[in-house]
C-alpha positions as CSV (number, residue, x, y, z in Angstrom):
1,X,14.0,148.6,103.1
2,X,12.4,145.2,103.2
3,X,14.3,142.0,103.1
4,X,13.2,138.9,101.1
5,X,14.0,135.3,102.2
6,X,13.9,132.7,99.4
7,X,13.5,129.2,100.7
8,X,14.1,126.3,98.3
9,X,13.0,122.8,99.1
10,X,12.5,119.6,97.3
11,X,9.0,119.4,98.8
12,X,9.6,116.0,100.4
13,X,8.9,115.8,104.2
14,X,11.0,112.8,105.1
15,X,13.3,111.8,107.9
16,X,16.3,109.9,106.5
17,X,18.3,106.9,107.7
18,X,19.5,105.4,110.9
19,X,16.1,104.0,111.8
20,X,17.8,101.1,113.7
21,X,20.0,103.5,115.8
22,X,19.0,104.9,119.2
23,X,18.6,108.4,117.5
24,X,16.1,106.8,115.0
25,X,17.3,109.1,112.2
26,X,20.2,111.0,110.8
27,X,20.6,114.5,112.3
28,X,18.3,117.2,110.8
29,X,17.7,120.9,111.4
30,X,15.0,119.7,113.9
31,X,17.4,117.3,115.7
32,X,17.0,113.5,115.7
33,X,13.6,111.7,115.2
34,X,14.0,110.2,118.7
35,X,13.9,113.7,120.2
36,X,10.1,113.8,119.6
37,X,9.9,117.2,117.8
38,X,7.7,115.7,115.1
39,X,5.1,114.4,117.5
40,X,6.3,110.8,117.1
41,X,9.5,108.8,116.8
42,X,8.0,106.7,114.0
43,X,9.3,107.9,110.5
44,X,6.0,107.5,108.7
45,X,3.9,109.2,111.4
46,X,6.5,112.0,111.7
47,X,6.3,112.7,108.0
48,X,2.4,112.8,108.2
49,X,2.6,115.2,111.1
50,X,4.9,117.5,109.2
51,X,2.6,117.3,106.1
52,X,-0.4,118.2,108.4
53,X,1.3,121.4,109.6
54,X,3.0,122.9,112.7
55,X,0.2,122.1,115.1
56,X,0.5,118.3,114.5
57,X,4.2,118.5,115.5
58,X,3.7,120.7,118.6
59,X,4.6,119.2,121.9
60,X,1.9,118.7,124.5
């Protein structure tokens, strides 16, 4: 028997809030923006990296 996963999203790749805090964002499923998991700790650049796909967000 196969299983199906249905993922719903609003389609927006954004990192919200707290840009003036040391964490640089609110907590997300990826952690905080300051953690570098998006390839940058800049909100705009991080969103562009997520839009570009997983390789843009990969750590070196």
